[in-house]
N, C-alpha and C positions, 0 to 999 in steps of 0.2 A: 437431455438431461429431464429425468422426472422429479417434479417438485410440487405439481400442483395438489391441493389437499393437504399438504404437510402444514405444519404449525407455522405461525407468523410471529415474528417477535414484536413486543410492545416498544422495543427500544429503537424505532425508527422515528426520526423527526423531519418534517417537510418545511423548508425554508423556501421553495420554489416561488417565484414571484413577489419576493420580499425585497429584491433589490440589497445589494450587499455593500458596503461602504467602502472606501478605502480612497482617500485622495492621495495628492503627493504627485511629484513628476519623475520620480527617478529611484533607483535603489541605492541606499547607502547603509553600511553596516560596519562597526567597529572604526569609523573614522576614515574608512576606505571607500572610495567611490567603485563601482562596478563596470567594466566594459561591456559592451554587448557579447562579446564572446563567453565571458563568464556567465551572463545572465542566460544564453542560449543553452549553455551546459546544465544551468539549474532548471530551466524550463524542459529539457530533455530529461532529467532525473524526475520530474513530476510525471512526464509521459510514462516512463517505465514503471507506473505503479509504486511510487516511492513515497517518501515523507514529503511534506509540504517545501516546495522548491524555496521558501524563504528561509529555512533551516540550511538547505544546501548554501544559498548565499552568504548565510552568515558565517557558515565554517570556511568557505572560499575566502571570505573577507578576514579571517584571522579570529572569529570570534567562537563561542561554543555552541551549544544547542539554542533551540528557538527560545526568546525570552518571551514569558507569558504577558500578555497585555489585559487590560480590562476591557470586558465587552459586556453590554447590556442587551438581553435577549428577552423577548416575551414568553409567554407560556409555550412549551413545546406544542407543536401541533403535528398529529399523526396523518400519514397520506390518505386522500380519499379511498373510499372501499373499493371504487370501481376502475382503480388505476393498475393494470395489470403489471406493467414493468415496477410500479412500487411494490406491488404485491410479492412479486418475483424477489427483489431484493430483501424484503421482509422475511421471505422463507429461507433464503439462503444465510441472512443473519442469524435467524433462529437455529438454524442447523449447526452454525458455528458456534453459538451458545450451548447446544445440548452436546456437541463433542468435547469442547474445552472444560466445561463444567465436569463433565466426567472425568477425564484425563487428570483434571486438578485434584479432584476428590480422591482419585485412587492414589495419588501421591501425600494426599493427608493436606492437601491446600484447599483454597477458596477462590473461584474465578470470579473477578468482579466483571461483568459484562459492560462491554462499550457501547455507545450511543451511536447509530450510524445518520448521518444528517446528509440529506439530499437537497441540493441547493441548484440555483441556476444563475450563472455570470459570474457572481462573487458572493462572498458571505465572511462576516467577521467570526475569528476562532481565537482561542487562546493562545494560538502560535501567530497571529497576524491575520492579515486579510487574505482568504483562500480565492483563488481565482479559477474559472472554469478551463481557462487554458493550461493550466499547470497539472491537470489530470487528477485522478484521486488522491488522497493522501490520508495519513494517520497524524493526529497532533497528541502528543504525549501529556502536554500541559492540561487538557480538559478531557482526554480519553475518547475522543470522537473520531471515527472515520468519516472524510468529508468525499461526496461523489456528486458530480453533475451527471446525470444519467445521459446525457447526450454524448459523453464519452465513450459508450458502448458503439454508437453510430460512427464516432470516429475510428475506433478500432477496425470496424469493417472498411471504412473509406479509405484511411491511411495506411493501415498494416494488412488490409484483407484478412481479418480473423474474424470469424462469427461463430456462433453457437452460444447457447445459454450457460453452458459449463465453462467456456472460456470467459464469460462475464464473472461467473461465480468464483474463479479462478482469482479475478481482480480483487474481488470483496476479501476473498479468504486471505490473500496477500497481506492486505492492509490490516485485517483482524490478526494476523501473523506477527505485525509490529505492535499490536496491543498486547499480545502473550509476551513478547520480549520486554515489553513495559512492566508486566506484571511480574515478570521473573527477575527484574532488576537489570538485565542487560542493557538495555537503551541508554540507563545513566550511566553504567560502566562505560560503555564505549564513548559516549558523550564526554566523559571526563578525561579518557584517553587521548580522544582526538584534540582536546584543547593543548595538550603537550605535545603532539605530533607535529611532523611537517605535513605539507599539504600532501605528499604523495603517501605517507603513512596514513593519513586521515582518510584518503581515499579507499585505500586499501583494506581499513576497518569497516568502512561503508559497505564494501562489495560483500565482505562477510556477513554484514547484519542482514543485507538484503537477500542474500542467498539463502539464509537461514528462514527467513521469511516465505521464500518460495518453497522451501522445503516443508514449512509449517503449513502451508495451503496444502501440500500433498498429504500431509497426516491427516487434516481435516476430511479430505475426500476418500481415503482409506476407511477412517471410521463411519463416516457419512452413508458410504455406501455398504458397508457391513450391516449397519443399522436399518437403513430405509431404501437400499437398493437403487439409488439414485441415478447411477450411471447408465447410459445407454450406448450403443456401438457408434464409435467415433469421438465420444466426449473426451477421452484423455489425450488423443490425437490433437483435438481442437486446443485443449488448453497447452499442450507441448507448442503447438503452433504459436500460440500467443507469447509463452516465455522465450521462443526463438526470435520472434519478430521485434521483442523489445529489449534485445539484450544490447549493452553498450558498444560493442562493435557494429551491430546491425544499423542502430540508429546514427552513429557518428559517420559512417558511410553514407546513410541517406543525406544527413543535414549538412556534412562538411567535405564529403569525398574521401577522407582518408581516416586513419584509426590513430588514437592516442592512447596506448593503454594505460599509461599513468595517470589520466584524469577519469580513469572508469570508477564509477560510484554504485554499479549495480551488478557486474558481472557480464560476461560475454553471452551470446545466445546459447552457446553449447552448455555452460555452466547453468544458467537459470533453467533450462530445461531439464539437466541431468539432476539437479537438486531436488526440483519437483517430483521429478520421478523418483527419487530416493525416498522421499517422503510417502508418496502414494503407494510404493511397493512394500515398503516396510511397516507404516503406520506407527513408527516408533520415535517418539520426541529425541531420544537420545541418538538416533540416526543422524540428526540435523545438527550436530554439534561442528558447525564450521568453522570455529574458533581454533579448534585443535586439529584440523584437517591440514595435513601437509601439502596437499594438491586439491585446489578448488574444482 
């Protein structure tokens, strides 16, 4: 992926080394305790580049979306200038800003840029305490994308997925959730989930996640048209990432069998196909997973 020399975003906040908080001995939501099986599902949900696992736990416990909590943070601190990895995520975020600002403007809208917060171990968010073990996530309550950059090492070690464009796909997927929030889709899905059975709520989550994959592809299409960021093998690396973290692949790895009704992000084939639909078309309209008869 060609990214060096491109614009860096001013919307990256560095909380590494601050330590993050969160005490407590277990998970409890909506008056219901969570067994280890449910917690594993939620953590896997985080590993699939989705929303905060606490949101998943809340949904599985019978609640709605994440409940905003009060948090106190000092002044935002940008990453150090010499940090290459931080420079990379700043450039990728800037690229998503440029693409989505243009696409929103073409439709008469205004794109509000998210903040990308890099942290280590744990950090406080408006959706609760974010944990490194949960993977990257987006919190709609504060409109931040949260990322422990050690996750990129985990991608290579656990899933055998490497390459900077695969890492950019992770960021673009989370920004895709921000786009959904800007479009009002997140609130609509959360409201529908509250009235649905667990199986129905999971199915809605799958459509939301596959759309975020497609939005990541839309970003890649326009970024490559404008700045020629793609190199040979980049798309394949992103497709490999999408394939490696499908619900079916993760369940086989984690528990040895697949439970389709528990899927929250989509199969490997679905995730790769919707990302490719976005990058092939470059059209937001092509990402309407909610009206697709077949995912």
